[in-house]
mmCIF file as Biopython writes it, N, C-alpha, C and O atoms, coordinates in Angstrom:
data_model
#
loop_
_atom_site.group_PDB
_atom_site.id
_atom_site.type_symbol
_atom_site.label_atom_id
_atom_site.label_alt_id
_atom_site.label_comp_id
_atom_site.label_asym_id
_atom_site.label_entity_id
_atom_site.label_seq_id
_atom_site.pdbx_PDB_ins_code
_atom_site.Cartn_x
_atom_site.Cartn_y
_atom_site.Cartn_z
_atom_site.occupancy
_atom_site.B_iso_or_equiv
_atom_site.auth_seq_id
_atom_site.auth_asym_id
_atom_site.pdbx_PDB_model_num
ATOM 1   N N  . UNK A ? 1  ? -27.377 -39.225 4.341   1.0 0.0 1  A 1 
ATOM 2   C CA . UNK A ? 1  ? -26.311 -38.549 3.994   1.0 0.0 1  A 1 
ATOM 3   C C  . UNK A ? 1  ? -26.712 -37.018 3.669   1.0 0.0 1  A 1 
ATOM 4   O O  . UNK A ? 1  ? -26.168 -36.054 4.208   1.0 0.0 1  A 1 
ATOM 5   N N  . UNK A ? 2  ? -27.745 -36.935 2.705   1.0 0.0 2  A 1 
ATOM 6   C CA . UNK A ? 2  ? -28.249 -35.570 2.485   1.0 0.0 2  A 1 
ATOM 7   C C  . UNK A ? 2  ? -28.798 -34.843 3.764   1.0 0.0 2  A 1 
ATOM 8   O O  . UNK A ? 2  ? -28.538 -33.645 3.875   1.0 0.0 2  A 1 
ATOM 9   N N  . UNK A ? 3  ? -29.378 -35.335 4.532   1.0 0.0 3  A 1 
ATOM 10  C CA . UNK A ? 3  ? -29.781 -34.895 5.975   1.0 0.0 3  A 1 
ATOM 11  C C  . UNK A ? 3  ? -28.693 -34.108 6.630   1.0 0.0 3  A 1 
ATOM 12  O O  . UNK A ? 3  ? -28.906 -32.967 7.040   1.0 0.0 3  A 1 
ATOM 13  N N  . UNK A ? 4  ? -27.514 -34.704 6.738   1.0 0.0 4  A 1 
ATOM 14  C CA . UNK A ? 4  ? -26.281 -34.296 7.505   1.0 0.0 4  A 1 
ATOM 15  C C  . UNK A ? 4  ? -25.600 -33.056 6.741   1.0 0.0 4  A 1 
ATOM 16  O O  . UNK A ? 4  ? -25.049 -32.092 7.273   1.0 0.0 4  A 1 
ATOM 17  N N  . UNK A ? 5  ? -25.775 -33.320 5.303   1.0 0.0 5  A 1 
ATOM 18  C CA . UNK A ? 5  ? -25.164 -32.139 4.555   1.0 0.0 5  A 1 
ATOM 19  C C  . UNK A ? 5  ? -25.961 -30.909 4.827   1.0 0.0 5  A 1 
ATOM 20  O O  . UNK A ? 5  ? -25.425 -29.816 5.011   1.0 0.0 5  A 1 
ATOM 21  N N  . UNK A ? 6  ? -27.455 -31.134 4.855   1.0 0.0 6  A 1 
ATOM 22  C CA . UNK A ? 6  ? -28.272 -29.958 4.911   1.0 0.0 6  A 1 
ATOM 23  C C  . UNK A ? 6  ? -28.064 -29.284 6.362   1.0 0.0 6  A 1 
ATOM 24  O O  . UNK A ? 6  ? -27.979 -28.064 6.496   1.0 0.0 6  A 1 
ATOM 25  N N  . UNK A ? 7  ? -27.997 -30.136 7.362   1.0 0.0 7  A 1 
ATOM 26  C CA . UNK A ? 7  ? -27.844 -29.808 8.653   1.0 0.0 7  A 1 
ATOM 27  C C  . UNK A ? 7  ? -26.551 -28.938 8.925   1.0 0.0 7  A 1 
ATOM 28  O O  . UNK A ? 7  ? -26.532 -27.898 9.584   1.0 0.0 7  A 1 
ATOM 29  N N  . UNK A ? 8  ? -25.522 -29.515 8.333   1.0 0.0 8  A 1 
ATOM 30  C CA . UNK A ? 8  ? -24.179 -28.819 8.363   1.0 0.0 8  A 1 
ATOM 31  C C  . UNK A ? 8  ? -24.309 -27.498 7.714   1.0 0.0 8  A 1 
ATOM 32  O O  . UNK A ? 8  ? -23.937 -26.515 8.354   1.0 0.0 8  A 1 
ATOM 33  N N  . UNK A ? 9  ? -24.765 -27.357 6.587   1.0 0.0 9  A 1 
ATOM 34  C CA . UNK A ? 9  ? -25.020 -26.075 5.963   1.0 0.0 9  A 1 
ATOM 35  C C  . UNK A ? 9  ? -25.818 -25.154 6.769   1.0 0.0 9  A 1 
ATOM 36  O O  . UNK A ? 9  ? -25.355 -24.025 6.934   1.0 0.0 9  A 1 
ATOM 37  N N  . UNK A ? 10 ? -26.922 -25.446 7.289   1.0 0.0 10 A 1 
ATOM 38  C CA . UNK A ? 10 ? -27.788 -24.675 8.225   1.0 0.0 10 A 1 
ATOM 39  C C  . UNK A ? 10 ? -26.969 -24.276 9.414   1.0 0.0 10 A 1 
ATOM 40  O O  . UNK A ? 10 ? -26.979 -23.091 9.749   1.0 0.0 10 A 1 
ATOM 41  N N  . UNK A ? 11 ? -26.222 -25.196 10.120  1.0 0.0 11 A 1 
ATOM 42  C CA . UNK A ? 11 ? -25.459 -24.594 11.084  1.0 0.0 11 A 1 
ATOM 43  C C  . UNK A ? 11 ? -24.342 -23.679 10.758  1.0 0.0 11 A 1 
ATOM 44  O O  . UNK A ? 11 ? -24.024 -22.770 11.524  1.0 0.0 11 A 1 
ATOM 45  N N  . UNK A ? 12 ? -23.712 -23.912 9.583   1.0 0.0 12 A 1 
ATOM 46  C CA . UNK A ? 12 ? -22.664 -23.001 9.119   1.0 0.0 12 A 1 
ATOM 47  C C  . UNK A ? 12 ? -23.285 -21.669 8.795   1.0 0.0 12 A 1 
ATOM 48  O O  . UNK A ? 12 ? -22.578 -20.679 8.983   1.0 0.0 12 A 1 
ATOM 49  N N  . UNK A ? 13 ? -24.452 -21.510 8.355   1.0 0.0 13 A 1 
ATOM 50  C CA . UNK A ? 13 ? -25.086 -20.259 8.056   1.0 0.0 13 A 1 
ATOM 51  C C  . UNK A ? 13 ? -25.402 -19.586 9.400   1.0 0.0 13 A 1 
ATOM 52  O O  . UNK A ? 13 ? -25.145 -18.397 9.585   1.0 0.0 13 A 1 
ATOM 53  N N  . UNK A ? 14 ? -25.928 -20.316 10.271  1.0 0.0 14 A 1 
ATOM 54  C CA . UNK A ? 14 ? -26.290 -19.744 11.549  1.0 0.0 14 A 1 
ATOM 55  C C  . UNK A ? 14 ? -25.026 -19.279 12.437  1.0 0.0 14 A 1 
ATOM 56  O O  . UNK A ? 14 ? -25.049 -18.232 13.084  1.0 0.0 14 A 1 
ATOM 57  N N  . UNK A ? 15 ? -23.972 -20.115 12.411  1.0 0.0 15 A 1 
ATOM 58  C CA . UNK A ? 15 ? -22.736 -19.649 13.117  1.0 0.0 15 A 1 
ATOM 59  C C  . UNK A ? 15 ? -22.116 -18.457 12.340  1.0 0.0 15 A 1 
ATOM 60  O O  . UNK A ? 15 ? -21.564 -17.574 12.997  1.0 0.0 15 A 1 
ATOM 61  N N  . UNK A ? 16 ? -22.166 -18.370 11.032  1.0 0.0 16 A 1 
ATOM 62  C CA . UNK A ? 16 ? -21.610 -17.369 10.263  1.0 0.0 16 A 1 
ATOM 63  C C  . UNK A ? 16 ? -22.446 -16.056 10.661  1.0 0.0 16 A 1 
ATOM 64  O O  . UNK A ? 16 ? -21.808 -15.036 10.922  1.0 0.0 16 A 1 
ATOM 65  N N  . UNK A ? 17 ? -23.701 -16.042 10.713  1.0 0.0 17 A 1 
ATOM 66  C CA . UNK A ? 17 ? -24.317 -14.931 10.893  1.0 0.0 17 A 1 
ATOM 67  C C  . UNK A ? 17 ? -24.105 -14.496 12.413  1.0 0.0 17 A 1 
ATOM 68  O O  . UNK A ? 17 ? -23.997 -13.296 12.666  1.0 0.0 17 A 1 
ATOM 69  N N  . UNK A ? 18 ? -24.051 -15.331 13.304  1.0 0.0 18 A 1 
ATOM 70  C CA . UNK A ? 18 ? -23.792 -14.923 14.622  1.0 0.0 18 A 1 
ATOM 71  C C  . UNK A ? 18 ? -22.376 -14.221 14.804  1.0 0.0 18 A 1 
ATOM 72  O O  . UNK A ? 18 ? -22.203 -13.301 15.604  1.0 0.0 18 A 1 
ATOM 73  N N  . UNK A ? 19 ? -21.456 -14.704 14.048  1.0 0.0 19 A 1 
ATOM 74  C CA . UNK A ? 19 ? -20.013 -14.326 14.062  1.0 0.0 19 A 1 
ATOM 75  C C  . UNK A ? 19 ? -20.023 -12.725 13.345  1.0 0.0 19 A 1 
ATOM 76  O O  . UNK A ? 19 ? -19.313 -11.808 13.760  1.0 0.0 19 A 1 
ATOM 77  N N  . UNK A ? 20 ? -20.853 -12.626 12.344  1.0 0.0 20 A 1 
ATOM 78  C CA . UNK A ? 20 ? -21.019 -11.387 11.641  1.0 0.0 20 A 1 
ATOM 79  C C  . UNK A ? 20 ? -21.611 -10.306 12.599  1.0 0.0 20 A 1 
ATOM 80  O O  . UNK A ? 20 ? -21.139 -9.170  12.657  1.0 0.0 20 A 1 
ATOM 81  N N  . UNK A ? 21 ? -22.650 -10.716 13.330  1.0 0.0 21 A 1 
ATOM 82  C CA . UNK A ? 21 ? -23.287 -9.779  14.211  1.0 0.0 21 A 1 
ATOM 83  C C  . UNK A ? 21 ? -22.411 -9.328  15.428  1.0 0.0 21 A 1 
ATOM 84  O O  . UNK A ? 21 ? -22.469 -8.181  15.871  1.0 0.0 21 A 1 
ATOM 85  N N  . UNK A ? 22 ? -21.600 -10.295 15.940  1.0 0.0 22 A 1 
ATOM 86  C CA . UNK A ? 22 ? -20.660 -9.998  16.939  1.0 0.0 22 A 1 
ATOM 87  C C  . UNK A ? 22 ? -19.576 -9.079  16.509  1.0 0.0 22 A 1 
ATOM 88  O O  . UNK A ? 22 ? -19.221 -8.174  17.265  1.0 0.0 22 A 1 
ATOM 89  N N  . UNK A ? 23 ? -18.985 -9.264  15.260  1.0 0.0 23 A 1 
ATOM 90  C CA . UNK A ? 23 ? -18.050 -8.418  14.788  1.0 0.0 23 A 1 
ATOM 91  C C  . UNK A ? 23 ? -18.394 -6.993  14.508  1.0 0.0 23 A 1 
ATOM 92  O O  . UNK A ? 23 ? -17.567 -6.094  14.660  1.0 0.0 23 A 1 
ATOM 93  N N  . UNK A ? 24 ? -19.814 -6.753  14.031  1.0 0.0 24 A 1 
ATOM 94  C CA . UNK A ? 24 ? -20.404 -5.487  13.720  1.0 0.0 24 A 1 
ATOM 95  C C  . UNK A ? 24 ? -21.060 -4.855  14.953  1.0 0.0 24 A 1 
ATOM 96  O O  . UNK A ? 24 ? -21.559 -3.738  14.814  1.0 0.0 24 A 1 
ATOM 97  N N  . UNK A ? 25 ? -21.100 -5.380  15.980  1.0 0.0 25 A 1 
ATOM 98  C CA . UNK A ? 25 ? -21.856 -4.892  17.135  1.0 0.0 25 A 1 
ATOM 99  C C  . UNK A ? 25 ? -21.294 -3.578  17.730  1.0 0.0 25 A 1 
ATOM 100 O O  . UNK A ? 25 ? -22.079 -2.829  18.311  1.0 0.0 25 A 1 
ATOM 101 N N  . UNK A ? 26 ? -20.150 -3.290  17.637  1.0 0.0 26 A 1 
ATOM 102 C CA . UNK A ? 26 ? -19.737 -2.007  18.072  1.0 0.0 26 A 1 
ATOM 103 C C  . UNK A ? 26 ? -19.233 -0.997  17.103  1.0 0.0 26 A 1 
ATOM 104 O O  . UNK A ? 26 ? -18.463 -0.097  17.438  1.0 0.0 26 A 1 
ATOM 105 N N  . UNK A ? 27 ? -19.705 -1.173  15.832  1.0 0.0 27 A 1 
ATOM 106 C CA . UNK A ? 27 ? -19.585 -0.226  14.854  1.0 0.0 27 A 1 
ATOM 107 C C  . UNK A ? 27 ? -20.467 1.035   15.003  1.0 0.0 27 A 1 
ATOM 108 O O  . UNK A ? 27 ? -21.585 1.050   15.517  1.0 0.0 27 A 1 
ATOM 109 N N  . UNK A ? 28 ? -19.795 2.109   14.472  1.0 0.0 28 A 1 
ATOM 110 C CA . UNK A ? 28 ? -20.642 3.477   14.759  1.0 0.0 28 A 1 
ATOM 111 C C  . UNK A ? 28 ? -21.391 3.545   13.427  1.0 0.0 28 A 1 
ATOM 112 O O  . UNK A ? 28 ? -20.923 3.223   12.335  1.0 0.0 28 A 1 
ATOM 113 N N  . UNK A ? 29 ? -22.722 4.049   13.692  1.0 0.0 29 A 1 
ATOM 114 C CA . UNK A ? 29 ? -23.555 4.378   12.470  1.0 0.0 29 A 1 
ATOM 115 C C  . UNK A ? 29 ? -23.523 5.786   12.292  1.0 0.0 29 A 1 
ATOM 116 O O  . UNK A ? 29 ? -23.372 6.480   13.298  1.0 0.0 29 A 1 
ATOM 117 N N  . UNK A ? 30 ? -23.649 6.369   11.083  1.0 0.0 30 A 1 
ATOM 118 C CA . UNK A ? 30 ? -23.651 7.871   10.844  1.0 0.0 30 A 1 
ATOM 119 C C  . UNK A ? 30 ? -24.956 8.481   11.534  1.0 0.0 30 A 1 
ATOM 120 O O  . UNK A ? 30 ? -26.047 7.912   11.554  1.0 0.0 30 A 1 
ATOM 121 N N  . UNK A ? 31 ? -24.683 9.686   12.078  1.0 0.0 31 A 1 
ATOM 122 C CA . UNK A ? 31 ? -25.831 10.305  12.696  1.0 0.0 31 A 1 
ATOM 123 C C  . UNK A ? 31 ? -27.098 10.591  11.650  1.0 0.0 31 A 1 
ATOM 124 O O  . UNK A ? 31 ? -26.910 10.530  10.435  1.0 0.0 31 A 1 
ATOM 125 N N  . UNK A ? 32 ? -28.139 10.845  12.101  1.0 0.0 32 A 1 
ATOM 126 C CA . UNK A ? 32 ? -29.256 11.292  11.217  1.0 0.0 32 A 1 
ATOM 127 C C  . UNK A ? 32 ? -28.824 12.451  10.418  1.0 0.0 32 A 1 
ATOM 128 O O  . UNK A ? 32 ? -28.888 12.477  9.189   1.0 0.0 32 A 1 
ATOM 129 N N  . UNK A ? 33 ? -28.362 13.450  11.188  1.0 0.0 33 A 1 
ATOM 130 C CA . UNK A ? 33 ? -28.047 14.700  10.519  1.0 0.0 33 A 1 
ATOM 131 C C  . UNK A ? 33 ? -27.110 14.663  9.472   1.0 0.0 33 A 1 
ATOM 132 O O  . UNK A ? 33 ? -27.254 15.315  8.438   1.0 0.0 33 A 1 
ATOM 133 N N  . UNK A ? 34 ? -25.952 13.767  9.749   1.0 0.0 34 A 1 
ATOM 134 C CA . UNK A ? 34 ? -24.804 13.522  8.741   1.0 0.0 34 A 1 
ATOM 135 C C  . UNK A ? 34 ? -25.446 12.667  7.433   1.0 0.0 34 A 1 
ATOM 136 O O  . UNK A ? 34 ? -25.060 12.883  6.284   1.0 0.0 34 A 1 
ATOM 137 N N  . UNK A ? 35 ? -26.122 12.012  7.651   1.0 0.0 35 A 1 
ATOM 138 C CA . UNK A ? 35 ? -26.937 11.117  6.402   1.0 0.0 35 A 1 
ATOM 139 C C  . UNK A ? 35 ? -27.737 12.060  5.761   1.0 0.0 35 A 1 
ATOM 140 O O  . UNK A ? 35 ? -27.735 12.026  4.530   1.0 0.0 35 A 1 
ATOM 141 N N  . UNK A ? 36 ? -28.484 12.972  6.378   1.0 0.0 36 A 1 
ATOM 142 C CA . UNK A ? 36 ? -29.382 13.831  5.772   1.0 0.0 36 A 1 
ATOM 143 C C  . UNK A ? 36 ? -28.409 14.782  4.685   1.0 0.0 36 A 1 
ATOM 144 O O  . UNK A ? 36 ? -28.675 14.981  3.500   1.0 0.0 36 A 1 
ATOM 145 N N  . UNK A ? 37 ? -27.262 15.282  5.411   1.0 0.0 37 A 1 
ATOM 146 C CA . UNK A ? 37 ? -26.697 16.223  4.458   1.0 0.0 37 A 1 
ATOM 147 C C  . UNK A ? 37 ? -25.823 15.379  3.392   1.0 0.0 37 A 1 
ATOM 148 O O  . UNK A ? 37 ? -25.442 15.971  2.382   1.0 0.0 37 A 1 
ATOM 149 N N  . UNK A ? 38 ? -25.509 14.092  3.566   1.0 0.0 38 A 1 
ATOM 150 C CA . UNK A ? 38 ? -24.897 13.413  2.432   1.0 0.0 38 A 1 
ATOM 151 C C  . UNK A ? 38 ? -25.813 13.283  1.418   1.0 0.0 38 A 1 
ATOM 152 O O  . UNK A ? 38 ? -25.361 13.422  0.281   1.0 0.0 38 A 1 
ATOM 153 N N  . UNK A ? 39 ? -27.270 12.996  1.564   1.0 0.0 39 A 1 
ATOM 154 C CA . UNK A ? 39 ? -28.230 12.795  0.507   1.0 0.0 39 A 1 
ATOM 155 C C  . UNK A ? 39 ? -28.321 14.172  -0.303  1.0 0.0 39 A 1 
ATOM 156 O O  . UNK A ? 39 ? -28.359 14.234  -1.532  1.0 0.0 39 A 1 
ATOM 157 N N  . UNK A ? 40 ? -28.348 15.235  0.540   1.0 0.0 40 A 1 
ATOM 158 C CA . UNK A ? 40 ? -28.576 16.512  -0.217  1.0 0.0 40 A 1 
ATOM 159 C C  . UNK A ? 40 ? -27.353 16.763  -1.148  1.0 0.0 40 A 1 
ATOM 160 O O  . UNK A ? 40 ? -27.535 17.206  -2.282  1.0 0.0 40 A 1 
ATOM 161 N N  . UNK A ? 41 ? -26.182 16.500  -0.706  1.0 0.0 41 A 1 
ATOM 162 C CA . UNK A ? 41 ? -25.100 16.805  -1.567  1.0 0.0 41 A 1 
ATOM 163 C C  . UNK A ? 41 ? -24.801 15.996  -2.646  1.0 0.0 41 A 1 
ATOM 164 O O  . UNK A ? 41 ? -24.076 16.431  -3.540  1.0 0.0 41 A 1 
ATOM 165 N N  . UNK A ? 42 ? -25.355 14.647  -2.694  1.0 0.0 42 A 1 
ATOM 166 C CA . UNK A ? 42 ? -25.314 13.852  -3.797  1.0 0.0 42 A 1 
ATOM 167 C C  . UNK A ? 42 ? -26.116 14.076  -4.926  1.0 0.0 42 A 1 
ATOM 168 O O  . UNK A ? 42 ? -27.319 14.284  -4.771  1.0 0.0 42 A 1 
ATOM 169 N N  . UNK A ? 43 ? -25.590 14.059  -6.078  1.0 0.0 43 A 1 
ATOM 170 C CA . UNK A ? 43 ? -26.341 14.434  -7.252  1.0 0.0 43 A 1 
ATOM 171 C C  . UNK A ? 43 ? -26.850 13.110  -8.073  1.0 0.0 43 A 1 
ATOM 172 O O  . UNK A ? 43 ? -27.620 13.239  -9.025  1.0 0.0 43 A 1 
ATOM 173 N N  . UNK A ? 44 ? -26.409 11.927  -7.679  1.0 0.0 44 A 1 
ATOM 174 C CA . UNK A ? 44 ? -26.643 10.754  -8.308  1.0 0.0 44 A 1 
ATOM 175 C C  . UNK A ? 44 ? -25.628 10.235  -9.199  1.0 0.0 44 A 1 
ATOM 176 O O  . UNK A ? 44 ? -25.697 9.091   -9.647  1.0 0.0 44 A 1 
ATOM 177 N N  . UNK A ? 45 ? -24.554 11.150  -9.510  1.0 0.0 45 A 1 
ATOM 178 C CA . UNK A ? 45 ? -23.653 10.731  -10.462 1.0 0.0 45 A 1 
ATOM 179 C C  . UNK A ? 45 ? -22.234 10.441  -9.866  1.0 0.0 45 A 1 
ATOM 180 O O  . UNK A ? 45 ? -21.872 11.070  -8.871  1.0 0.0 45 A 1 
ATOM 181 N N  . UNK A ? 46 ? -21.476 9.570   -10.408 1.0 0.0 46 A 1 
ATOM 182 C CA . UNK A ? 46 ? -20.278 9.230   -9.983  1.0 0.0 46 A 1 
ATOM 183 C C  . UNK A ? 46 ? -19.203 10.152  -10.542 1.0 0.0 46 A 1 
ATOM 184 O O  . UNK A ? 46 ? -18.771 9.953   -11.677 1.0 0.0 46 A 1 
ATOM 185 N N  . UNK A ? 47 ? -18.740 11.185  -9.766  1.0 0.0 47 A 1 
ATOM 186 C CA . UNK A ? 47 ? -17.816 12.116  -10.332 1.0 0.0 47 A 1 
ATOM 187 C C  . UNK A ? 47 ? -16.439 11.505  -10.509 1.0 0.0 47 A 1 
ATOM 188 O O  . UNK A ? 47 ? -15.645 11.989  -11.316 1.0 0.0 47 A 1 
ATOM 189 N N  . UNK A ? 48 ? -16.126 10.370  -9.709  1.0 0.0 48 A 1 
ATOM 190 C CA . UNK A ? 48 ? -14.749 9.893   -9.944  1.0 0.0 48 A 1 
ATOM 191 C C  . UNK A ? 48 ? -14.635 9.029   -11.301 1.0 0.0 48 A 1 
ATOM 192 O O  . UNK A ? 48 ? -13.529 8.594   -11.623 1.0 0.0 48 A 1 
ATOM 193 N N  . UNK A ? 49 ? -15.540 8.827   -11.936 1.0 0.0 49 A 1 
ATOM 194 C CA . UNK A ? 49 ? -15.598 7.849   -13.146 1.0 0.0 49 A 1 
ATOM 195 C C  . UNK A ? 49 ? -15.583 8.885   -14.286 1.0 0.0 49 A 1 
ATOM 196 O O  . UNK A ? 49 ? -16.680 9.285   -14.675 1.0 0.0 49 A 1 
ATOM 197 N N  . UNK A ? 50 ? -14.385 9.402   -14.908 1.0 0.0 50 A 1 
ATOM 198 C CA . UNK A ? 50 ? -14.351 10.153  -15.859 1.0 0.0 50 A 1 
ATOM 199 C C  . UNK A ? 50 ? -13.859 9.344   -17.195 1.0 0.0 50 A 1 
ATOM 200 O O  . UNK A ? 50 ? -12.723 9.530   -17.631 1.0 0.0 50 A 1 
ATOM 201 N N  . UNK A ? 51 ? -14.652 8.554   -17.742 1.0 0.0 51 A 1 
ATOM 202 C CA . UNK A ? 51 ? -14.230 7.804   -18.864 1.0 0.0 51 A 1 
ATOM 203 C C  . UNK A ? 51 ? -14.580 8.620   -20.154 1.0 0.0 51 A 1 
ATOM 204 O O  . UNK A ? 51 ? -15.604 9.291   -20.277 1.0 0.0 51 A 1 
ATOM 205 N N  . UNK A ? 52 ? -13.573 8.473   -21.127 1.0 0.0 52 A 1 
ATOM 206 C CA . UNK A ? 52 ? -13.675 9.214   -22.272 1.0 0.0 52 A 1 
ATOM 207 C C  . UNK A ? 52 ? -14.696 8.600   -23.278 1.0 0.0 52 A 1 
ATOM 208 O O  . UNK A ? 52 ? -15.069 9.356   -24.175 1.0 0.0 52 A 1 
ATOM 209 N N  . UNK A ? 53 ? -15.133 7.496   -23.257 1.0 0.0 53 A 1 
ATOM 210 C CA . UNK A ? 53 ? -16.062 7.066   -24.159 1.0 0.0 53 A 1 
ATOM 211 C C  . UNK A ? 53 ? -17.331 7.460   -23.687 1.0 0.0 53 A 1 
ATOM 212 O O  . UNK A ? 53 ? -18.342 7.185   -24.333 1.0 0.0 53 A 1 
#
């Protein structure tokens, strides 16, 4: 019984990963130049979080 459970979970993980790869295969990655400029403009702080405390 435990063997079939482990086998089923392993197959579910493998099939899930294959579906994820298929889904993300055509997504565009930001260019190297764009990523470099994003790192320079970031100061490490979250400007959207303006808590009073």
